MARRO-268887 format. One record per residue: x, z, y of N, C-alpha, C in turn; residue number from 1. Coordinates in Angstrom, 2 decimals. Layout:
REM residues N
R     n_X     n_Z     n_Y    ca_X    ca_Z    ca_Y     c_X     c_Z     c_Y resi
R       X       Z       Y       X       Z       Y       X       Z       Y  NUM
...
***
This chain:
REM residues 86
R     n_X     n_Z     n_Y    ca_X    ca_Z    ca_Y     c_X     c_Z     c_Y resi
R    0.81    0.00   -1.19    0.00    0.00    0.00    0.86    0.00    1.26    1
R    2.16    0.06    1.10    3.04    0.10    2.26    3.24   -1.28    2.89    2
R    2.94   -2.33    2.18    3.21   -3.66    2.68    4.58   -4.17    2.27    3
R    5.40   -3.30    1.71    6.72   -3.70    1.23    6.57   -4.43   -0.10    4
R    7.50   -5.34   -0.43    7.44   -6.00   -1.73    7.56   -4.99   -2.87    5
R    6.83   -5.22   -3.93    6.90   -4.36   -5.11    8.00   -4.89   -6.02    6
R    8.99   -4.05   -6.32   10.08   -4.53   -7.18    9.58   -4.80   -8.60    7
R   10.09   -5.84   -9.18    9.76   -6.18  -10.56   11.06   -6.21  -11.35    8
R   11.31   -5.20  -12.19   12.59   -5.10  -12.88   12.83   -6.20  -13.90    9
R   11.82   -6.94  -14.26   11.98   -7.99  -15.25   12.98   -9.06  -14.83   10
R   13.02   -9.36  -13.53   13.96  -10.38  -13.06   15.40   -9.98  -13.40   11
R   15.74   -8.73  -13.14   17.10   -8.26  -13.40   17.41   -8.23  -14.89   12
R   16.38   -8.12  -15.71   16.57   -8.07  -17.16   16.49   -9.45  -17.80   13
R   16.32  -10.48  -16.99   16.24  -11.84  -17.52   14.90  -12.19  -18.11   14
R   13.87  -11.42  -17.77   12.53  -11.70  -18.29   11.88  -12.80  -17.45   15
R   10.85  -13.44  -17.99   10.20  -14.51  -17.24    9.52  -13.98  -15.98   16
R    9.22  -14.88  -15.10    8.56  -14.53  -13.84    7.20  -13.89  -14.10   17
R    6.82  -13.05  -13.20    5.54  -12.36  -13.28    4.44  -13.24  -12.70   18
R    3.36  -13.42  -13.43    2.20  -14.15  -12.95    1.03  -13.19  -12.87   19
R    0.28  -13.29  -11.81   -0.85  -12.39  -11.63   -2.06  -13.20  -11.19   20
R   -3.23  -12.87  -11.71   -4.47  -13.54  -11.33   -5.50  -12.48  -11.05   21
R   -6.15  -12.55   -9.95   -7.22  -11.61   -9.63   -8.56  -12.34   -9.70   22
R   -9.61  -11.58   -9.91  -10.96  -12.12   -9.96  -11.84  -11.30   -9.04   23
R  -12.83  -11.93   -8.50  -13.83  -11.19   -7.74  -15.11  -11.14   -8.56   24
R  -15.92  -10.19   -8.25  -17.20  -10.02   -8.93  -18.02  -11.30   -8.89   25
R  -18.01  -11.97   -7.74  -18.88  -13.13   -7.56  -18.41  -14.36   -8.32   26
R  -17.14  -14.42   -8.69  -16.67  -15.55   -9.50  -17.38  -15.56  -10.86   27
R  -17.75  -14.39  -11.33  -18.40  -14.28  -12.64  -19.91  -14.22  -12.49   28
R  -20.41  -13.41  -11.58  -21.86  -13.15  -11.52  -22.67  -14.30  -10.94   29
R  -22.05  -15.19  -10.19  -22.82  -16.29   -9.62  -22.78  -17.55  -10.48   30
R  -22.02  -17.51  -11.55  -21.94  -18.66  -12.47  -22.58  -18.24  -13.79   31
R  -23.75  -18.80  -14.13  -24.48  -18.36  -15.33  -23.66  -18.43  -16.62   32
R  -22.85  -19.46  -16.78  -22.05  -19.58  -18.01  -20.95  -18.52  -18.06   33
R  -20.28  -18.31  -16.95  -19.25  -17.26  -16.91  -19.87  -15.88  -17.14   34
R  -21.03  -15.64  -16.56  -21.71  -14.37  -16.74  -22.09  -14.17  -18.20   35
R  -22.60  -15.21  -18.84  -22.96  -15.10  -20.26  -21.72  -14.77  -21.09   36
R  -20.61  -15.46  -20.83  -19.38  -15.20  -21.59  -18.84  -13.79  -21.31   37
R  -18.94  -13.34  -20.07  -18.48  -11.99  -19.72  -19.32  -10.94  -20.44   38
R  -20.63  -11.13  -20.45  -21.52  -10.19  -21.14  -21.22  -10.15  -22.63   39
R  -20.98  -11.31  -23.23  -20.66  -11.36  -24.66  -19.32  -10.65  -24.93   40
R  -18.35  -10.85  -24.05  -17.04  -10.22  -24.21  -17.15   -8.70  -24.15   41
R  -17.86   -8.20  -23.14  -18.00   -6.75  -22.99  -18.83   -6.18  -24.12   42
R  -19.93   -6.83  -24.48  -20.77   -6.34  -25.59  -19.98   -6.26  -26.88   43
R  -19.19   -7.28  -27.16  -18.37   -7.29  -28.37  -17.35   -6.15  -28.35   44
R  -16.71   -5.95  -27.20  -15.73   -4.87  -27.10  -16.34   -3.50  -27.29   45
R  -17.54   -3.30  -26.77  -18.22   -2.02  -26.96  -18.67   -1.85  -28.42   46
R  -19.20   -2.92  -28.99  -19.70   -2.86  -30.37  -18.58   -2.57  -31.37   47
R  -17.41   -3.19  -31.17  -16.30   -3.02  -32.12  -15.47   -1.78  -31.84   48
R  -15.68   -1.15  -30.70  -14.89    0.03  -30.36  -13.59   -0.31  -29.65   49
R  -13.38   -1.60  -29.35  -12.16   -1.99  -28.62  -12.19   -1.45  -27.19   50
R  -13.38   -1.31  -26.62  -13.53   -0.72  -25.29  -14.11    0.68  -25.45   51
R  -13.38    1.65  -25.02  -13.88    3.02  -25.04  -13.70    3.61  -23.65   52
R  -14.74    4.16  -23.08  -14.60    4.72  -21.74  -13.67    5.94  -21.77   53
R  -12.87    6.08  -20.74  -12.02    7.27  -20.59  -12.86    8.33  -19.89   54
R  -13.17    9.39  -20.61  -13.99   10.48  -20.06  -13.06   11.57  -19.56   55
R  -13.17   11.89  -18.28  -12.36   12.94  -17.68  -12.96   14.32  -17.97   56
R  -14.23   14.49  -17.61  -14.91   15.77  -17.83  -16.39   15.53  -18.09   57
R  -16.98   16.49  -18.78  -18.41   16.46  -19.07  -19.05   17.71  -18.49   58
R  -20.17   17.54  -17.82  -20.91   18.65  -17.22  -22.33   18.64  -17.74   59
R  -22.92   19.83  -17.98  -24.36   19.87  -18.28  -25.15   19.62  -17.00   60
R  -26.37   19.16  -17.13  -27.20   18.82  -15.97  -27.34   19.99  -15.00   61
R  -27.40   21.21  -15.51  -27.58   22.35  -14.60  -26.34   22.62  -13.75   62
R  -25.24   21.89  -14.00  -24.04   21.99  -13.17  -23.81   20.70  -12.37   63
R  -24.90   20.02  -12.05  -24.79   18.73  -11.36  -24.10   18.86  -10.01   64
R  -24.34   19.96   -9.30  -23.68   20.16   -8.00  -22.17   20.30   -8.18   65
R  -21.74   21.00   -9.23  -20.32   21.15   -9.52  -19.73   19.78   -9.89   66
R  -20.47   19.02  -10.69  -20.01   17.68  -11.09  -19.86   16.78   -9.86   67
R  -20.80   16.87   -8.94  -20.75   16.05   -7.74  -19.56   16.44   -6.86   68
R  -19.31   17.73   -6.72  -18.14   18.17   -5.94  -16.85   17.69   -6.60   69
R  -16.82   17.75   -7.93  -15.64   17.27   -8.65  -15.43   15.78   -8.40   70
R  -16.51   15.01   -8.44  -16.42   13.58   -8.17  -15.91   13.33   -6.76   71
R  -16.44   14.06   -5.79  -16.02   13.88   -4.40  -14.56   14.27   -4.18   72
R  -14.02   15.15   -5.02  -12.63   15.57   -4.86  -11.65   14.44   -5.18   73
R  -12.10   13.49   -6.00  -11.23   12.38   -6.38  -10.16   12.77   -7.38   74
R  -10.28   13.93   -8.00   -9.26   14.42   -8.93   -9.40   13.83  -10.34   75
R  -10.51   13.18  -10.62  -10.75   12.70  -11.98   -9.92   11.47  -12.30   76
R   -9.61   11.36  -13.55   -8.99   10.15  -14.10   -9.89    9.74  -15.25   77
R  -10.79    8.85  -14.99  -11.78    8.47  -15.98  -13.17    8.79  -15.47   78
R  -14.11    8.76  -16.37  -15.51    8.93  -16.02  -15.92   10.40  -16.06   79
R  -16.88   10.72  -15.21  -17.50   12.03  -15.21  -18.86   11.85  -15.88   80
R  -19.12   12.63  -16.90  -20.34   12.50  -17.69  -21.21   13.73  -17.46   81
R  -22.51   13.49  -17.23  -23.49   14.57  -17.11  -24.41   14.46  -18.30   82
R  -24.51   15.56  -19.06  -25.34   15.55  -20.26  -26.69   16.19  -19.98   83
R  -27.70   15.71  -20.68  -29.06   16.22  -20.55  -29.51   16.66  -21.92   84
R  -29.89   17.94  -22.04  -30.43   18.44  -23.31  -31.85   17.97  -23.46   85
R  -32.22   17.65  -24.70  -33.58   17.15  -24.97  -34.49   18.30  -25.28   86
***
Protein backbone atom coordinates (compact mmCIF):
# COMPACT_ATOMS: atom_id res chain seq x y z
CA UNK A 1 0.00 0.00 0.00
CA UNK A 2 3.04 2.26 0.10
CA UNK A 3 3.21 2.68 -3.66
CA UNK A 4 6.72 1.23 -3.70
CA UNK A 5 7.44 -1.73 -6.00
CA UNK A 6 6.90 -5.11 -4.36
CA UNK A 7 10.08 -7.18 -4.53
CA UNK A 8 9.76 -10.56 -6.18
CA UNK A 9 12.59 -12.88 -5.10
CA UNK A 10 11.98 -15.25 -7.99
CA UNK A 11 13.96 -13.06 -10.38
CA UNK A 12 17.10 -13.40 -8.26
CA UNK A 13 16.57 -17.16 -8.07
CA UNK A 14 16.24 -17.52 -11.84
CA UNK A 15 12.53 -18.29 -11.70
CA UNK A 16 10.20 -17.24 -14.51
CA UNK A 17 8.56 -13.84 -14.53
CA UNK A 18 5.54 -13.28 -12.36
CA UNK A 19 2.20 -12.95 -14.15
CA UNK A 20 -0.85 -11.63 -12.39
CA UNK A 21 -4.47 -11.33 -13.54
CA UNK A 22 -7.22 -9.63 -11.61
CA UNK A 23 -10.96 -9.96 -12.12
CA UNK A 24 -13.83 -7.74 -11.19
CA UNK A 25 -17.20 -8.93 -10.02
CA UNK A 26 -18.88 -7.56 -13.13
CA UNK A 27 -16.67 -9.50 -15.55
CA UNK A 28 -18.40 -12.64 -14.28
CA UNK A 29 -21.86 -11.52 -13.15
CA UNK A 30 -22.82 -9.62 -16.29
CA UNK A 31 -21.94 -12.47 -18.66
CA UNK A 32 -24.48 -15.33 -18.36
CA UNK A 33 -22.05 -18.01 -19.58
CA UNK A 34 -19.25 -16.91 -17.26
CA UNK A 35 -21.71 -16.74 -14.37
CA UNK A 36 -22.96 -20.26 -15.10
CA UNK A 37 -19.38 -21.59 -15.20
CA UNK A 38 -18.48 -19.72 -11.99
CA UNK A 39 -21.52 -21.14 -10.19
CA UNK A 40 -20.66 -24.66 -11.36
CA UNK A 41 -17.04 -24.21 -10.22
CA UNK A 42 -18.00 -22.99 -6.75
CA UNK A 43 -20.77 -25.59 -6.34
CA UNK A 44 -18.37 -28.37 -7.29
CA UNK A 45 -15.73 -27.10 -4.87
CA UNK A 46 -18.22 -26.96 -2.02
CA UNK A 47 -19.70 -30.37 -2.86
CA UNK A 48 -16.30 -32.12 -3.02
CA UNK A 49 -14.89 -30.36 0.03
CA UNK A 50 -12.16 -28.62 -1.99
CA UNK A 51 -13.53 -25.29 -0.72
CA UNK A 52 -13.88 -25.04 3.02
CA UNK A 53 -14.60 -21.74 4.72
CA UNK A 54 -12.02 -20.59 7.27
CA UNK A 55 -13.99 -20.06 10.48
CA UNK A 56 -12.36 -17.68 12.94
CA UNK A 57 -14.91 -17.83 15.77
CA UNK A 58 -18.41 -19.07 16.46
CA UNK A 59 -20.91 -17.22 18.65
CA UNK A 60 -24.36 -18.28 19.87
CA UNK A 61 -27.20 -15.97 18.82
CA UNK A 62 -27.58 -14.60 22.35
CA UNK A 63 -24.04 -13.17 21.99
CA UNK A 64 -24.79 -11.36 18.73
CA UNK A 65 -23.68 -8.00 20.16
CA UNK A 66 -20.32 -9.52 21.15
CA UNK A 67 -20.01 -11.09 17.68
CA UNK A 68 -20.75 -7.74 16.05
CA UNK A 69 -18.14 -5.94 18.17
CA UNK A 70 -15.64 -8.65 17.27
CA UNK A 71 -16.42 -8.17 13.58
CA UNK A 72 -16.02 -4.40 13.88
CA UNK A 73 -12.63 -4.86 15.57
CA UNK A 74 -11.23 -6.38 12.38
CA UNK A 75 -9.26 -8.93 14.42
CA UNK A 76 -10.75 -11.98 12.70
CA UNK A 77 -8.99 -14.10 10.15
CA UNK A 78 -11.78 -15.98 8.47
CA UNK A 79 -15.51 -16.02 8.93
CA UNK A 80 -17.50 -15.21 12.03
CA UNK A 81 -20.34 -17.69 12.50
CA UNK A 82 -23.49 -17.11 14.57
CA UNK A 83 -25.34 -20.26 15.55
CA UNK A 84 -29.06 -20.55 16.22
CA UNK A 85 -30.43 -23.31 18.44
CA UNK A 86 -33.58 -24.97 17.15
